[in-house]
N, C-alpha and C positions, 0 to 999 in steps of 0.2 A: 594582477595575478590571474593565471589561467584557472578555471573552475570546472569541475565535473560533478554531476549528480547521476548516480547509477541507482535506479530503482527496480527491484525485482518483485513482481506482484505476488501477493499471498505467501509471504515468507515468514514461517514461524521462527520466533526467537530461539526456541529450544531445539531447533535443527541447525544452529550456527554454532560452530566450535568455540568462538570467543566467549560464548555465553554458557556453555556446558563443560568446557575443558575435556571433551571426549567421554563424558559420562553416559551410561545408558539412559534412554529416555524414561525408563521405569524409575530412575533416581531423580529425574527432573519433575515428572508429575506421576502420580501413582494410580490415577483413575483411569484404568484401561490402557496404560502406556505399554508399548512393546519393550522387550528387554535388550534390544540393540541400540548402538549409538550411530550417529550420522556424522561422519567425518567430512569436514569442510576445511581442508588445509589452506585454501587460498583466501577464504574469509578470515582465517587466522593470520595470514600474511598481512592482510589489510590492518587488523588489530594491532599486530606488532609494530607496524609503521605509523598507526594513528592512535586516536582516542575512542575507546569503547564507552558508550553511554549506556549505563545500566537501568536508567529510568526514562526510557524514551517511550512515547505513546503516539498512536495515531490521533487524529482530530476528528475529521469527518469521514464517514465511510458510506459505501464501499468504494470501488475503484475510482470512478470520475470525481466524486466529491473529495477524496483524498488528494487527487491531482490539483483540484482547484485551490485547496489549502496551500499546496506548494507553489502554485502559480501566482497566488495573490497575497499570501501571508495572513489571510483571514479565514476564520471558521466558516464553512459553508452550511453546516447542518443546522444552524440556528434559524435559517432564513429560507432555505429551499433544499431540494434534493438533487438527484442526478440531473445534470444539464450542462450546456455549453458556457463558455466564458461569455460575459456580456460586454456591451460597448464601453461602459464606464469603468470596467476593471483594468487596473494597470498591471497586465500580466508580465511576469518575470522576464521572458525573452525580449519583450519591447522595452522594458526598463533597461536591459543590457544594451540592445542594439538599436533602439529607435524603430521607426516604421521599416519594415523589411523590403519594401518594393523599390528600393533604390540600388544603384550600382555599388558593388563591393569596393570598387576603386574610390568612389566618392565617400563611402563610409570610412575607409582607411584614411583618406585626406582630412576627414573631419575628427579623426581620433576616436571614432566609435568602434565597438567591439563586435566580433562575429559571434553569432549563436547558432547552434545546430542540434536538431532533434534526430536521434536514431531510435527506431522502435519497431516492434512487431505488434504493438498493442492496438488493434484495429478499432477499439472503442473511441480512440481519438478522432477517427474519421466518420464514425457512425452517426446516423440521424439521432438527434437528441443530445449529442455531446460534441459532434464533429467539427471543432475549430480550434483545438488546442495546439495545432501545428502552425497556425497562421502568423504568429508573431516572431518566428525564427527566421534568420538569414537564410538558412537551408534546412531541408528535412529529408530523411530517407526512411521509407516504410518498407519492412520486410514482410511480405505478404503470406497469407494462408492459414494462420492459426485460428482455432475455434470457429466462430461463424462468420469469418471474414468472407464477404461476397466477392470471391476472386475467380476461380476457374469454374467454367460451366460446360466443360467438354462432355459430349454425350458418352455415357457409359451404360452397358447393359446391367440390368438388375442383378445384384450378387456378384458383380465382376470386381468389386473393390472391398477391402476389409473395413468393416464398420460394425462395432457392437450393436446388437439388435435393438436395445432400447433407444439408441441414438438415431436409428434409421428415419424416424419421423420427427426428430427434434432439430433445432437449429445446428447442433454440433455435427449433423450429417455433413455439413459444408467442410468442417475441419478434415474428416477422413477422406472425403472426395479430393480436397486440395492436397492432402499429404500423399494420396495415391498417385495423383497426377504430377506432383513435384518430384516424387521419388525419394525414398529414404532407405539407406542401407548402412550408413555410418553415422556416428554421433554428430559429425559436422553438418548432417543434413537436417538436424532438428533446429527449431526455431531460435532457441536460446544461443546455439552455437552461431547461427547466421547473424543474429543481432550483435553479439559481442565481437564477432569477427569484423563486421562492418564498422563498429566503433574503433577497433584497432586500425583498420585501413584509413579511416578518417584522420586519426591522430598522426599517422605517418604522412599524410598529405597536408596537414594543417598546423602541425606543432611549431612551425616557424613564426606564427603570429605572437605578438608580444603578450596578448591575452585573448581569451575566448571563453565562451560558456558552452559546454557540451552536455546535453541531457540525454541519458540513455534510459529508455523505458522498456525493460525486458518483461514480457508477459509471463513466461514461466517463473516459478513453479506453479502458477495458477493452472487449474484444470483447463483443458482435457488432460487427464492423467495417463499418458502413453509414452513413458520413457523407453529408451533403448533396453532390450530384454537383458543384455548383460549387466546393466546397472540394477535393474529390478531384481535379478537373481542374487544380488548381494544381501537383499533383505528378505526375499521370498524365493527359495531355491527352485520351485516349480515354474518360476517365471510366468509366462502367459498360457501355461498349460492349465487352464481353469475354465469353468463354464463361461460361455460367451457373454452372458449378461453382466458378469462380474467385471469385465474389462471396461465397462462404462464408467467405472469409478463411483463416485458418491453423488447424492443429491444433498440439498441443504435441509437436513431434517434430523430428528432423533433417530438413533440406531433402531429403537423399538418400532418407530413408524415406518422405517425403510425395510424392516424385517430381515436385517442382515444377521447372519449367524457369525460367531466369533472368528472363524477362519476367513470369512469375506472381509470383515473389518481389518484383520491383519493384512490382507491383500491390498486393501485401500491404503493403509498406512505405509506399506511397502512402495506402492505406486508413487505416493507423495514424496517419500524419502529419496527415492531414485531420481525424481525430478529435481530435487534440491542438489543432489550430487552432481547432476548434469550441469546445472547452472554453475556450481562451484568449479568444475573442470574448466569451463570456458572463461569464467571469470580470471582463472589463472593465466590464460593466454592473453587476456587484456592486460593483466598486471605486468606480464612479460614485456609487452609493448611499452608500457609506462617506464620499465627499467631500461629497455634498449634506447629510448629517446631521452633518458635523464630528465623526465618531466616532474619528478617528485620535488625538485629543488625550487620550483616556481608554480606549483599546482596545488590548489585545495580540492580535495575529493570527498564527496559525501556518498556513503552507501547506506541504503535504507530499503524499506518496503512500505506499501500503503497500509497494510493490515495483515493479521495472520488468519488462522482458520481453526475450526474445531476438527480434531483428528482422533475422536474417541472420548476426549474429555468432556465432562458434563453430559455424557451419553449421547454426544451429537457428532455428526460429520458435516463439514462445510461451514461457511460463515453465515451472517445474518441470523434470523430465527429468534435470538434472545439478546440478553445484555452483551456488551463488548467486554467479556471476561478476559482474563490474562492471555488466553490462547489467541485472542483476536486483537485486543487493544495494545498489549505490551509488545513492542517491536524492536527488532535489531536496528541500530543506528551507530555507525562508525564514521569518524571524520579524520581524514589525513591532512595535516597542515605541513607546510615545508619545514618549519622549525619547532612547532609547539606540540606538546602533549604526546610525544612518541612512546608507544607502549603502555600508555596510561589509561586509567578508568576514570569516569566522572559519574557521580550519582545525582547530579542536578536533573530536574525535571526539563525534558525537552520534547519537541513535537515537530511534525512536518511543516507547520506554519513558520518554523524558525529558519527554514532553508532560504526562504525569500530574503529576509534582511541579511542573512550571513553571506550569501552569494554576492549580493550587491555591495556590501561593505568590503569584502575580500577583493572585489574588482575596482574599488575606489569609486563606486557609483553612489549617487544620492538616493536616499529613500523618498518616495513621494511625500511631499510635505502636506498634502490635504487628505491623506488616508490614514486612519487609525488602525494600525496593525495589531493582530493578536500574536505575531511571532516576535521573537527577540533575537538579536545578533549573538551568535555563539562564539565569535572570535575571542572575546574576553574570557570565556570559560576554558577555551583551549590553552590559553597563556597562563591562567591562574585558577588552580583547583578550588579556590575559595570564592570565586566570583558567583553571583546569583543569577538565576534565570527567573524563576516564578516560585511562589509557595504552593500553589495549586494549579491544575490544568483541567481543561474540559475536553470531552470527546463525546461522540454520538452519531446517530443516523437520523436524518430528518423525520420528525413525527414519532420517533420511538423514544426509549429511555435516554437520559442524559447522564453521563458519567463525570464524576469529579474525584480527583485523588491528590494527596500530598505525597504519594509514594509509600506510605504506610497503610493508611486507611483509604478504602475506595468505596464509593457510593454510586450505585446505579439507580437513579431516581425514576420511577415509572410515573406515567400519566395517572391521575386520580379518578377521572371520569371514564365511565364505560365507553362513551363514544369518542374519547381522546380529543375533546374540544376545550377551548377554541384553538385553531391552528390555521395559519395563513402561510401561503407560499408566495414569497417575495420575488418579483420579477415577471417579465412579460412572456417568457418562454415556457411552453407546456412540458410536462414530464412525459417523454416519449418512450423511455426505456424501461423503467421499473414500474410495475403494476402496483395497485393498492392505493393510489392517490386519485381522488375525484376532485378536480379543480373547478371552481366556479368562474364567474366572469372577471376579467381584468379590470381594475378600477384605476389604473394608471400607476399603482404602487404594488398591489398584491392581489392574490386570488384566494378566496376562502377555500379550504382544503378539508375534505372529508376523507378519512383514512381508516384502515382496519384497526380494530381494537388491539391493545398491546397485551400479550398473554402472560408476561413475566411479572412477578411481584418486585417491589422495590427491594434492593439487595445491598447489604453492607458486610464488608470483609476486612479483616486485619491481614495485610499482605506480609507482615513480618512472620506471622505463624501459619499463614495459609495463602501462599504465593498464587496458587491456582483458584482461589476464591471458590472453594467447594462448600464452604459453610456460610450460610446466611445468618448474620448476627442482628438483623434489623429489629426483630422482635425481643431479642435478649438484651439489647443495649440501647434503650430509647434515648438516653442522654447523648450518647455518641452519634446516633442517627440524627438527632435534632441539631447537633453542632454541625455536622456535615451538610445538612439541609440548609442551615443559615449561611454557611460559606458558599454553597452552591448558589443561593439566592443572590448574594452580593457579587459573585463572579459573573453571573449572568448579566447583572446590571452593568458591571464594569465593561463587559464585552459588548454593550448596546444591543443585547438580545431583544427581540420584540417582546412587549409586555405580556402577551398572551402565553408566552412560554412558561412564565412563572405561574399564571393561572392554571395552565394545563397540568403542571406538575404539582399543584397544590402548595406552593410555597410563596405566593404573592404576599 
């Protein structure tokens, strides 16, 4: 079977029509939500053709840890943070295609499958992460977004459009690249180029009996600079705002950012317009699927790595605090040639499930010597009563750890002020995200000193409080203890390092 995974970075579940049925955001979450709705008809096209999972969650966050979950079928956040794939990991494209440095003719003669990466996500190449493309038979990199070190052409100061707070930041690269590349129509934006490149690849490669196509689309991740006509759907003034507003958000509370209500609305509109742009070009990709009659022999997974705060919990941007619903609860739609069309499933699923699902769909063996955290979702597509798991884990390395059964959710914080003990497992240093002070490598791990964690342990009942606005940890000690006991066992079952239990006070 042909397989496609399409990941759109930082896509909020409540900005996807299959999950809101067109309701205004103020009816989806009430804590500072705008009163407009975000129409994504092409995501709805996918849902009508596929199976919409209502209880899908990220695992490891943020961007590259989430991708490692997809590429390995194992949680990264229990052992290390942001980093590259390591030599011993059986990454998904190599499991599909074998080693990539052989002739494609020989691969075909041996009955091996083609794998292709198409992406504008420059982190896959960046120091500290940059080897996620290496296992594919082929890859295509759409250049220029965010701080991609691409164009260096000499420009006079003030000769290109860049919001003033960005001039001294890494995102100056983005606005420089965009100026030099030229943007006048929506087709010039990165999401359009990525999905158009994916459509072109399908037209040239659909004749293969099977293949694995991985599309990693960086938008709607910031920078938040959508075409103005889309922005005006949500903010009629468009970019007629103070220059510093156009820089979008930072990862902080609205209070700490000092943003007035209108500026928050503008940020929310920027993000919504980015989502609409992605949906428009998703539609053109789906048109290609229709044109080539690929639905009859193709499994397609549509997902994100995580969401982001957009005014809820008084915050903008991801990270900062627990992985509450806005960040951890994600869109996840799977289209199978015959099973689950137009249906929903409420089983607990995660990004680690993509690994075994793709391999099973393609008739490939799972690695026999690797204990996976992911489960094959093909049985769930065929049978609404099939099981996945009773509880799932999520988290960011060195921060709180989340466990949920879909109703109750616990974000367990470290109990010691210095967030110890904590070890970073692996020989590669953390080169991208700050806050980790790593000791000497002992052949297995490095001791890790990290910032203290500011958020208290948090317990919510998602049936009555889907956005997790009320912390019941102090009010319901018995339920808290039950969830902590389940968390302890789940960590043991996942072969988490023993110090994780100590750090969280549940050893």
